[in-house]
N, C-alpha and C positions, 0 to 999 in steps of 0.2 A: 498390591491391590488386584482383585479380580472383578471384572464387570461381566455379568452373565445375562444372557437372554436378550440383549439389545440388538437393534438393527445397525450393524457396524458398517460405516462407509469405508470400504476396503481400498487398498492401494490401486486397484484397477478401475476405480470409479463406480463400483457397484455396491449396493447395500446387501448385506447378508446377515441373517439372524444367527449370531455366533457369540462366542465369548472372547474376552480380551484380558490379558494378564500383564501387569507391570511389575517391575522390581527396581528399586533405587532410581526412580525417575525415568526409566527406560522401558519401552515396550518389549516384553519378554516373549509373548506368543499371541497369535490370533487363531482361534479354533476352540475345540472342546477343552475347557480348563481342567487341569488335574491338580491344581494347587489345593492345599488344605487350609489356606488362609480364608478368613471370612469374606464372602462375596457380596457385591452390590448387585441387587436384582434390577436390571434396566428393562424389564418387560415393557413393551410398547413405546420405548424411547429410541431416538436416533443417537448413535454414538459416532461423533465426527471429530476430525482434528481441530485443534485450536486455530482460530482465524489469524491470518497474517496481513497486516495493513502496511503496505510498502510506501504509503504516501499519506502522512498525517502531520499537521503542524501543531495542533493542541487540542485540549479538552478540559472541561471542568475548571475554567479560568486559569489554566496553565498553558504555556506555550514553549515549544522546544527552543524558540529564539530568545527566551528569557535568560538563557545562559546560566541556569540555576539547577542544581541537583534536586532541590525541593520541587521545582516545577516538573522535572522529568519524572520524579517519583509519584507526584500527584497524577500526572497523565497515566502513568503505568498502572496505578491502582484503579483508576476509573476504567481503563481499557479491559483489565482482567475481569472486573465485575460484569462486563458486557461481552465476554467471550473472546476478546482479542488477546492472544497469548504472546504474540511477537509483533514488533513494529519497527519501522525506520523513522527516526526523528527527522522531520523535513524542514529545511531552512528556506529562506526567501532571498531575494536580491538585496544584499546588504553590503557594507564595506568589508574589505578583507580583514580589517582589525576586528570588526564585530563578529564576523564569521569565525575567525581564529578563536575568539573568546568562547563562542557557542560550542565549537568543536572540541576545544580543550576540556570544557566541563563535561561534555558528552562522553569523552574518552574514559572518564572515571566511572561512568554508569553503564557502559556497553558490555554486553555479554555476561551480565551478572544474573545469577539465579536467586531472586529475592522472593520469599513467600509473600503472597498477597499482591504481587505485581506482575504485569506483563513484562516480557524481556525486551529491552532496547537492543536490537541486533545489528544496528548500524545507522548510517546517515543517508538520506536522500537529499542531494545538493540541488535544489530547484532554484537556480539563479546564481550569479547575475548574467550568465552568458546568453543573452536573449536578443531578439529583435524588438526594439522599443515600440514598434508599431503594433505588436501583438503582446504588449506587456500585461494586459488584464489588470489584476490587482497588485502586480509587482511594482515596487517603487522605482520610478523612472530615473531618479538621480543616481542610482547605483548600477544600472544596466550598462554592460560593456561587452566588447567582443570576447570570444573565448580566449583564455589566457592559460596555457598549460602550466607555465611556471607558477602562477598563482594557485592553480588547482593542486599542484604537487606540494606546495607549502601547506595548504589546507589539509591535504591528505595525511601529511606527516603529523600535523597538529591534532588530527582526529585519532591518532594511533592506528592509521591505515584502516579506518572503519567506514570510509565512504563506500557505499554499496551501489549507488546510482548517481549519475550526474546528468543534468538536463541542459541541452544547448539548442540554439537555432543554427542549423548547419549552413544557411546561406550567408551568415555574417563572416567578416574577415577571419581567416584562419580556422574556420569551422571544420573543414575536412581534415586538416592537419591535426586538430585537437582530437577528433573522433579516432583517428588511426592510432594515436598515442594512448588516449584514455581507455580505449576498449581493452587494452592489455591489463588494466588495473581494476576496472569495475564495469557495470552496465552503463551504456550511454543512451540517453533517451532524447528524442526530438521533442521540443517544447517551445511554446511562445514564439512561434515561427511563421513566416510567410512563405516558406518553401513551396514551390510547385511540385507536381508529380515527379518530374525527372530529377530535380534537386534532392527531393526526399528519397527517391530510389537510390541515388548515388550515395546518400548518407548511410542507408542500410547496407549497401554493398561495402562501404568503407568500414562498417562494424557497429553502427548503432543498433541496439537490440530491442528498443521499445519506443512507444510514443506516450507522452504524458497527458493525462486527462483528455482523452479523445474528444475532438470537436471544439474543445475550449482552448483558447489561446492559439488558434491556428486557422488558416484559410478554410472556408467551408467546402464540404464535399459537393461537387457539382458534376452533372452528367457529362459535361465536356471538359471539365477541369477537376479531376478527382483529388488532386493535391496530396497532402500527407496521408490522409485516411486511405485513399486508393492505393498509394505506394506501399503503405504498411500492410494492408490486407494482401496485396499481391506478393510481397516479399516474405510474409509470414512471421513478422515480429510480434512481440507482446503489445497489447493495447490496454493502458489504464483506462478505467471507465468509472466516473462518479455516478452511482446509481441512487441518487437521492430524490429523483423526480423533479428536480429543479434545473440541474446542469444539462441534462439530456432527456428528451421526451421518451416515454415508454416504448413507443413504436421504433425509435432509433436504437434503444437498448436491444430490442429483439433483432433488429436488422444487423447490429454489430456482431451479435453472437452468431448469426448466420454467415456473415462475411468472413469473420476471423476464425470461427470454430471455437468450440468450448475449451480447447486446450491453450488458447492464446489470449484470453481475456483475463485481466487482473482487476477485479473490483477494488476500488480504493474509497476511503472516506474523504480525503483532502480536507479533513475537519480542522477548524480553527478553535481558539480558546472558548468560544461560546457553546461548543458542543456540550449538551447536557444542562444548559443554563437557560434562563428566560430571556425574552426579547429585551435588548438594551443596546448601548454603544460599547464596543470592545476594541482594544488595540490589536493591530495586526501589521507587523513589519514596519512600525513607525507611522502607520496610518490608522485612521478611524474607520471601523466597519460598523454599519448599522444593521442590527439583526431584528427582523420583523417578518411575520407571516411565513416562517419556515425558510427564510433566505437571508444570507449575509451579503451586504453590498457596500461599496465605497460611496462617497457622496456623489461621484459622477455616474453611479449606476453599475459599475463593474462588479461582477460577482467576486466575492472575497472568500473563496473556499466554501465548504459546506458546514452544517451544524449537526450532521448526522453521523453517529458511530457506525463502523463497518458492519456490525451485526444487523443493524436496521437496513443498511444497503442490501445485505443478503436477503432479508425478508422482502424488501421492495422488488428485487429482481425476480423472486419467486412469484410475487403478486403480479408482476408485469408479464408473466407467462414463461419465464425461463425455467426449464426443468431443474428440479432440486439438485440433481447430480452435477449439472453444468454450473449452477450458481455456487455450489460448494467448491468445485475445482477452482473457480475464479476468486475465491476468498481464502484458499489454502495452498494447494500444491502449485498453482500457476505463479502466484507472486513469489513463493519460495524458490521456484526455478529461475524466475526472472532476476532475482538478486543473488543467485548462487548458493542458496542455503538448503536446497531440497534434500541434501544428505542427512540433515538433522531434523528439519521441521516440515510441516505442510501435508503430511499424510500419516496414516496409522499403519506402520510397518515395523516388523521386528528389528530392533536395534536403534530405532529413532526415539526422540524425546517423547515422553508420555504427556503430551499436551492434548487433553481430551475434553470435549464438551458433550453434555447430554441435553438434547432438545426433545420436547414433546411433539406431537403430531401437528400442532399449530406453530411450530418453530419458536416456542417460548423457551428460553434458556432455563434449565433446571439445575445443572451442576457444572462446575468448572474444576478441572484438575490440571496441574502443571508438573513438570519435572522438579520444580522447586518446592512443591507442597507434599 
């Protein structure tokens, strides 16, 4: 396939009016096309990489935690229609038995190129290694101290497909866990009461990111900057839910300034109600009430978002984030954070041909993947 005359978001983070050519699902060249194959005229359109959601629980009444191939496939179809071409299925704080079942099913679906579906490229293990005082919507009865042996068993059950694991470093054995797990996957600080010095020590030990910045952690205070301050100073990746509910637009702008455009990973943190009307929905064995653009447990705790990553991208642009920065935060940055930037996340010769076409209003016009 040849895409001509589009504004291509190039690997250096700059839009250029140029041509892009693919062959057998791989990007063959970017520049003046010489192929004789029929070309798609993208005049006036943005040509960008497929979006990468490194933190999503569910969508379209399906949840990764259902431990069902049908649910994973349903999520994957919904995501692709909305421009998300790669995602990490994200689990919650559950029993080891339940997580083993979820991961064993996911193992059969991971890294498959299926036409009409986004690719499940791994697992984001969000829980149960948290501080119960910062549990948010995580189920309290399953929360426990970091357990590397348990993690190892789950890693094997997943087919070694866990790409990120979240922990509270201040809990018992937290630092020991980080030093071991960092050799296997990304370690993210999450649902934690760590102060600045404890968080800084966690990043020094090898933690590479923070999970849904500001949510599930101590607040950023001018005399006690906590996890946010330590993460910005150390230069790790920061997940950010840009749905207009979890984080105020002013804070979104401030985070991009603090961390820089190369360290923000926009995430959806979506649950099964994403794409569906207001109602009550199950989430990790608990009931989430969806109303007025927000999902909450009965106690008021936010229970993930109901917004697909493509809409989070649009929200970021609406909030004043430059298009180029918002695109980095939904493509190459998450790909780097989970160690898959050699395959996905940018338009570069030799990478997968996961390509989106947007109009000037950032309405999605076409989706192409290496599977199609």
